[in-house]
C-alpha positions as CSV (number, residue, x, y, z in Angstrom):
1,K,112.8,122.7,-154.6
2,R,112.1,126.0,-153.9
3,S,108.7,126.1,-155.2
4,F,107.9,123.0,-153.1
5,W,109.1,124.9,-150.1
6,R,106.9,127.7,-151.0
7,G,103.9,125.8,-151.6
8,R,104.1,124.2,-148.3
9,H,104.7,127.6,-146.5
10,F,101.7,129.4,-148.2
11,A,99.6,126.2,-147.8
12,F,100.4,126.3,-143.8
13,V,99.6,130.3,-143.8
14,Y,96.2,129.6,-145.2
15,L,95.7,126.6,-143.2
16,Y,96.2,128.4,-139.9
17,Q,94.8,131.6,-140.6
18,N,91.6,129.7,-142.0
19,F,91.4,127.9,-138.4
20,H,89.5,130.8,-136.7
21,S,86.6,130.5,-139.5
22,A,86.1,126.9,-138.8
23,P,85.8,126.5,-135.0
24,E,83.7,123.8,-134.9
25,L,86.5,121.4,-136.5
26,I,88.0,120.4,-133.5
27,L,85.3,120.0,-130.8
28,V,85.9,120.3,-127.1
29,E,82.6,120.9,-125.8
30,G,81.4,118.3,-123.3
31,E,85.2,117.3,-122.5
32,M,86.3,115.9,-119.1
33,T,89.3,115.2,-118.0
34,D,90.6,111.6,-118.9
35,T,90.6,109.0,-116.2
36,E,92.1,106.1,-118.4
37,D,95.0,104.7,-117.6
38,N,96.5,102.7,-120.5
39,E,99.6,101.2,-118.6
40,E,99.6,97.6,-119.6
41,E,100.8,94.9,-117.3
42,D,104.1,93.7,-117.9
43,L,103.6,89.7,-118.1
44,G,105.2,87.2,-120.0
45,V,103.7,85.3,-123.1
46,M,101.2,82.8,-121.7
47,E,102.2,78.8,-122.7
48,D,98.9,78.7,-125.2
49,Q,99.5,82.3,-126.7
50,R,103.5,81.3,-127.4
51,S,101.9,78.5,-129.5
52,I,99.7,80.5,-131.3
53,I,102.5,82.9,-132.0
54,L,104.8,80.0,-132.9
55,H,102.3,78.9,-135.6
56,L,101.9,82.5,-137.1
57,I,105.8,82.4,-137.2
58,S,106.0,79.1,-139.1
59,Q,103.9,81.0,-142.0
60,L,106.0,84.2,-142.0
61,K,109.6,84.8,-144.1
62,L,112.2,87.3,-142.9
63,G,111.5,90.7,-144.1
64,M,108.0,89.9,-144.9
65,D,105.6,92.9,-144.9
66,L,103.1,92.6,-141.9
67,T,100.5,95.4,-143.0
68,R,97.7,93.0,-144.4
69,V,98.8,90.0,-141.6
70,V,96.1,89.5,-138.9
71,L,97.9,89.3,-135.5
72,P,96.4,87.6,-132.4
73,T,94.1,89.6,-130.4
74,F,96.3,89.1,-127.2
75,I,99.3,91.1,-127.9
76,L,97.0,94.3,-128.8
77,E,96.9,97.2,-126.1
78,K,93.8,98.9,-125.0
79,R,93.9,101.9,-127.3
80,S,93.9,103.0,-130.9
81,L,97.1,104.1,-133.2
82,L,95.3,107.8,-133.6
83,E,95.0,107.9,-129.4
84,M,98.7,106.8,-129.0
85,Y,99.7,110.1,-131.5
86,A,97.9,112.1,-128.8
87,N,99.6,110.7,-125.8
88,F,102.9,112.3,-127.3
89,M,101.5,115.4,-126.4
90,A,101.6,114.6,-122.6
91,H,103.9,117.3,-121.9
92,P,102.0,120.3,-123.9
93,D,103.8,122.8,-121.5
94,L,107.0,121.8,-123.3
95,F,105.5,122.0,-126.6
96,L,104.3,125.5,-126.4
97,S,107.2,126.9,-124.9
98,I,109.1,126.3,-128.2
99,A,107.4,129.4,-129.3
100,A,108.5,131.4,-126.4
101,G,112.2,130.8,-127.3
102,A,113.8,134.4,-128.3
103,T,115.7,133.4,-131.1
104,P,116.0,130.5,-133.8
105,E,118.6,129.0,-131.7
106,E,116.4,128.7,-128.4
107,R,113.5,127.7,-130.5
108,I,114.9,124.5,-132.2
109,I,116.5,123.6,-128.9
110,C,113.4,123.8,-127.3
111,F,111.6,121.4,-130.1
112,V,114.5,118.8,-129.6
113,E,113.9,119.0,-125.9
114,Y,110.2,118.4,-126.4
115,Y,110.6,115.9,-129.0
116,L,113.2,113.8,-127.0
117,T,110.4,113.7,-124.1
118,A,107.4,112.8,-125.7
119,F,108.1,109.3,-126.7
120,H,108.0,107.9,-123.0
121,E,104.6,108.8,-122.3
122,G,103.2,107.9,-125.7
123,R,104.8,104.6,-125.5
124,K,102.8,103.5,-122.4
125,G,104.6,100.8,-120.2
126,A,107.8,98.8,-121.1
127,V,105.6,95.6,-122.5
128,A,105.5,95.7,-126.1
129,K,101.6,95.7,-127.1
130,K,100.3,97.2,-130.3
131,P,98.0,99.6,-130.5
132,Y,94.4,98.8,-132.5
133,N,94.9,99.6,-136.6
134,P,92.6,102.3,-137.4
135,I,89.5,101.8,-139.2
136,I,89.3,104.2,-142.1
137,G,87.2,107.4,-141.2
138,E,87.9,106.8,-137.4
139,S,89.2,109.8,-135.5
140,F,90.3,110.9,-132.1
141,H,89.7,114.3,-130.7
142,C,90.7,115.7,-127.3
143,S,92.4,119.0,-125.7
144,W,94.6,120.3,-123.0
145,D,94.2,123.0,-120.7
146,V,97.9,124.2,-120.2
147,P,98.4,126.8,-117.1
148,K,100.3,129.6,-118.8
149,D,102.7,129.9,-115.7
150,K,104.0,126.7,-116.8
151,V,105.0,127.7,-120.4
152,K,108.4,129.1,-119.9
153,S,111.2,130.7,-122.4
154,F,114.3,128.5,-122.8
155,R,116.2,130.1,-120.4
156,T,113.9,129.9,-117.7
157,N,112.5,126.2,-117.9
158,S,113.8,124.2,-115.7
159,A,112.1,120.8,-116.1
160,S,114.6,118.7,-114.4
161,V,113.3,120.1,-111.0
162,V,109.5,119.7,-111.5
163,S,108.1,117.1,-109.1
164,K,105.5,114.9,-111.1
165,D,103.6,114.3,-108.0
166,Q,102.8,117.8,-107.0
167,T,101.9,119.0,-110.7
168,K,100.1,115.6,-112.2
169,E,96.7,117.5,-111.9
170,F,96.8,121.3,-112.4
171,G,93.2,122.4,-110.8
172,Q,94.0,125.8,-112.4
173,D,91.0,128.2,-113.9
174,Q,90.6,127.7,-117.5
175,S,91.3,131.6,-118.1
176,E,94.8,131.2,-116.6
177,C,95.5,128.4,-119.6
178,Y,96.3,127.9,-122.9
179,K,93.8,125.5,-124.8
180,L,95.8,123.2,-126.8
181,R,93.6,121.2,-129.3
182,F,94.3,117.8,-131.4
183,V,92.4,115.7,-134.1
184,A,93.4,112.5,-135.6
185,E,92.0,110.6,-138.7
186,Q,92.5,107.5,-140.2
187,V,92.6,108.8,-144.2
188,S,94.0,105.8,-146.1
189,H,93.5,101.8,-145.6
190,H,95.8,100.6,-148.0
191,P,98.4,102.1,-147.5
192,P,97.6,102.6,-143.9
193,V,97.8,106.3,-143.3
194,S,97.2,108.4,-140.4
195,C,97.2,112.1,-140.0
196,F,97.0,114.1,-136.8
197,Y,96.9,118.1,-136.4
198,C,97.2,119.8,-133.0
199,E,97.2,123.8,-132.6
200,C,97.2,126.3,-130.0
201,K,95.5,129.5,-131.4
202,E,97.0,131.7,-128.6
203,K,100.5,130.7,-129.0
204,R,99.9,130.9,-133.2
205,M,101.7,127.5,-133.7
206,C,100.4,124.4,-134.9
207,V,101.7,120.9,-136.0
208,N,100.4,118.7,-138.5
209,A,101.8,115.1,-139.4
210,H,100.9,112.2,-141.8
211,V,102.6,108.6,-140.7
212,W,102.1,105.4,-142.5
213,T,103.0,102.4,-140.5
214,K,104.8,99.6,-142.1
215,S,105.9,96.3,-140.3
216,K,108.1,93.8,-141.2
217,F,109.0,90.3,-139.6
218,M,112.4,90.0,-138.3
219,G,112.9,86.5,-136.7
220,M,112.1,87.0,-133.0
221,S,111.5,90.6,-133.5
222,I,108.9,93.0,-135.3
223,G,110.1,96.2,-136.8
224,V,107.7,99.1,-137.6
225,S,108.8,101.9,-139.6
226,M,107.1,105.3,-139.0
227,V,106.9,106.5,-142.7
228,G,106.0,110.2,-143.5
229,E,106.8,113.4,-141.6
230,G,105.6,116.4,-139.5
231,V,105.7,120.2,-139.6
232,L,105.7,122.4,-136.9
233,Y,104.8,125.9,-138.0
234,L,105.4,128.8,-135.7
235,M,102.9,131.8,-137.1
236,E,104.7,134.5,-135.4
237,H,107.9,133.6,-136.8
238,E,107.2,132.4,-140.0
239,E,109.3,129.1,-139.2
240,E,108.3,125.6,-140.2
241,Y,110.2,122.4,-138.6
242,V,110.0,119.5,-140.8
243,F,110.5,116.1,-138.7
244,T,110.5,112.8,-138.9
245,L,109.7,109.8,-136.6
246,P,111.8,106.4,-135.4
247,S,111.2,102.9,-136.2
248,A,110.0,101.0,-133.5
249,Y,110.8,97.1,-132.7
250,A,108.9,94.7,-130.6
251,R,112.1,92.3,-129.4
252,S,111.4,89.1,-127.9
253,I,108.0,88.3,-128.9
254,L,107.9,84.4,-127.5
255,T,109.0,85.4,-124.1
256,I,108.9,88.8,-122.4
257,P,108.4,91.3,-125.2
258,W,109.5,94.4,-125.1
259,V,110.1,97.9,-126.9
260,E,112.9,99.9,-128.3
261,L,113.2,102.6,-130.7
262,G,115.8,102.8,-133.4
263,G,116.9,104.9,-136.5
264,K,118.2,108.5,-137.2
265,V,115.8,111.0,-137.3
266,S,115.9,114.8,-138.4
267,I,114.2,118.0,-137.7
268,N,115.0,120.9,-140.0
269,C,114.1,124.9,-140.4
270,A,114.8,125.7,-144.0
271,K,114.0,129.5,-142.9
272,T,116.7,129.9,-140.1
273,G,119.5,127.3,-141.1
274,Y,119.3,125.1,-138.2
275,S,118.7,121.6,-138.4
276,A,119.1,118.3,-135.4
277,I,119.7,114.8,-136.2
278,V,118.4,112.6,-133.2
279,T,119.8,109.0,-133.2
280,F,117.7,106.4,-131.2
281,H,120.3,103.1,-130.5
282,T,119.2,99.9,-130.6
283,K,120.7,97.5,-128.1
284,P,123.8,95.6,-129.6
285,F,123.6,91.8,-129.4
286,Y,126.3,91.6,-126.7
287,G,126.2,94.1,-123.9
288,G,125.6,97.7,-124.2
289,K,122.6,99.9,-122.7
290,V,118.9,99.8,-123.9
291,H,116.7,102.9,-125.0
292,R,119.7,105.2,-125.6
293,V,119.5,108.1,-127.6
294,T,122.0,111.0,-128.8
295,A,121.1,114.3,-130.6
296,E,123.0,117.3,-132.4
297,V,121.8,120.8,-133.0
298,K,123.6,122.4,-135.5
299,H,123.5,126.1,-137.5
300,N,124.1,124.8,-141.0
301,P,125.5,128.2,-142.4
302,T,128.2,128.3,-139.9
303,N,128.4,124.6,-139.5
304,T,128.5,125.6,-135.6
305,I,127.1,122.7,-132.9
306,V,124.6,124.6,-130.4
307,C,123.6,121.7,-128.4
308,K,124.6,118.3,-127.9
309,A,121.9,115.6,-125.8
310,Q,122.4,112.0,-124.5
311,G,120.6,109.6,-122.4
312,E,117.8,107.4,-122.4
313,W,114.3,108.7,-124.1
314,N,112.6,107.1,-121.3
315,G,114.8,107.9,-118.3
316,T,117.2,110.7,-117.8
317,L,118.6,113.1,-121.0
318,E,121.3,115.7,-120.6
319,F,121.8,118.9,-122.4
320,T,125.0,120.5,-123.1
321,Y,124.9,124.0,-125.0
322,S,127.7,125.8,-126.9
323,N,128.3,128.3,-123.7
324,G,129.4,125.4,-121.5
325,E,125.8,125.2,-119.7
326,T,124.1,121.9,-119.0
327,K,120.5,120.9,-117.9
328,V,119.1,117.6,-117.2
329,I,115.5,116.2,-117.7
330,D,114.3,113.2,-116.1
331,T,111.3,112.0,-118.2
332,T,109.8,109.9,-115.4
333,K,109.5,113.2,-113.4
334,L,107.9,115.5,-115.9
335,P,104.5,116.4,-115.0
336,V,101.8,114.7,-117.1
337,I,99.1,117.1,-118.0
338,R,96.0,114.9,-118.8
339,K,94.3,115.4,-122.0
340,K,90.6,116.2,-121.9
341,I,88.2,114.3,-123.8
342,R,84.1,113.8,-124.3
343,P,82.7,110.6,-122.7
344,I,82.0,107.6,-124.9
345,A,78.5,108.3,-124.6
346,K,78.8,112.0,-126.3
347,Q,81.2,110.4,-129.2
348,G,80.2,110.0,-132.7
349,P,80.3,106.3,-133.8
350,F,83.4,106.3,-135.7
351,E,85.5,108.3,-132.9
352,S,88.2,105.8,-131.6
353,R,86.8,104.9,-127.8
354,H,83.5,104.5,-129.0
355,L,84.5,102.5,-132.0
356,W,86.7,100.1,-130.4
357,Q,85.1,100.1,-126.8
358,H,83.8,96.5,-126.6
359,V,87.3,95.1,-127.9
360,T,88.5,97.2,-125.1
361,N,86.2,96.2,-122.6
362,S,86.8,92.6,-123.4
363,L,90.3,93.0,-123.1
364,K,90.1,94.6,-119.9
365,E,87.7,91.6,-118.7
366,G,90.4,89.3,-119.8
367,N,88.0,87.7,-122.4
368,I,90.3,87.3,-125.5
369,D,87.8,85.4,-127.5
370,A,85.1,88.2,-127.3
371,A,87.8,90.7,-128.1
372,T,88.4,89.0,-131.4
373,E,84.8,88.7,-132.1
374,H,84.5,92.5,-131.7
375,K,87.7,93.4,-133.8
376,H,86.8,90.8,-136.4
377,R,83.2,92.7,-136.9
378,L,85.0,95.9,-137.1
379,E,87.4,94.8,-139.7
380,E,84.7,92.8,-142.2
381,R,82.3,96.1,-142.0
382,Q,85.5,98.1,-143.3
383,R,86.0,95.3,-146.4
384,A,82.5,95.3,-147.1
385,E,82.5,99.2,-147.4
386,E,85.5,99.2,-149.3
387,R,84.0,96.7,-151.8
388,Q,81.1,98.4,-152.1
389,R,82.9,102.1,-153.0
390,V,84.9,100.2,-155.4
391,A,81.8,98.8,-156.9
392,I,80.6,102.2,-157.4
393,N,83.8,103.8,-158.1
394,T,83.7,106.3,-155.2
395,P,87.0,107.0,-153.5
396,W,86.7,107.5,-149.8
397,K,86.9,111.2,-148.6
398,P,88.5,112.0,-145.4
399,K,86.4,114.3,-143.1
400,Y,89.3,116.4,-141.5
401,F,92.4,116.2,-143.9
402,T,92.8,116.8,-147.7
403,N,95.5,115.4,-149.8
404,E,97.5,118.2,-151.2
405,V,100.9,118.4,-153.1
406,M,103.0,118.4,-149.9
407,G,101.0,115.7,-148.4
408,W,98.0,115.7,-146.1
409,V,97.0,119.0,-144.6
410,C,94.0,119.3,-142.2
411,R,90.8,120.8,-144.0
412,R,89.7,124.2,-143.5
413,G,86.3,126.2,-144.6
């Protein structure tokens, strides 16, 4: 176990140090502020759509793996899963504030605060729709310009009093901003593994994650497990925070589908001895609130609870610290810093928005048949290319990530 952690440690030091020798890896030239609004309409299932879902359900068994099941196009939301991961960074100021913590305790608390506020923007809208399954080799690139005066230490961070309307667009000079870069890639088709990497050179921090989504049929619900892990690395402090992701559930799939998160996830820093358990509570069958989440941050060597949190991951969160202080964060009022992305015309053929543009445009126009046809063509092309690789015994080689002993890591050099 010790050699595993040592191997992970040196791998990430190497990964980060070599980023400076490969600045072309995450391109930001030509990027513009994203103007897309991916909010989905909160509509119930239409009668003809209900009959399609009923037909699909009649062919499924409880607990059945849905990874290879073709789901109807009308349940899709207009973005790739790779872009959904990027939207977890909608509050990059809170993310960068982790490195500003003066002590290990402050840094892990900042991480937990960021983590709990990341899901409401990544999971757009109340209606349950499914992002596009990324095609193998698909990638998504973006960045954020984060005003330096918005990145604050734990003791001065007053996220609960920020007005969303006043800060939604930060029109500051780029020299007064930190640059946060992001790249995601679909590295495997079976199993469907997505990787993403995000880093800020100035703050000397990066996060690397690999996630395999596994869906199963649960009667009137569909459950999606997020298998894998992420690692946040703070170069200045030589700290690594290993974290997992919650499961997601699409409920009431025959009426008005809605999403909830569920399960226990962990955040661990082996060097400092701090850890956190975050529990996403699913709604009880009778009564109870939806979207509840609780968290507990612990210093393991002394068995001391240093912070507790409770609330709703898409609403209000209350944090209580060991010194008796409290802080309330209303996720609906947090400032959203829009990502920057190159226009579709300047994107490569395998970049998400370029790849899925015809499906997206058809969905926007309400032309489900055309969206289904474009989606089918992409999937058939992927199958044909996979058959060709098998025939010539040539495995797929990802562009941005490599599979090491400790998991998938961002390629360098």
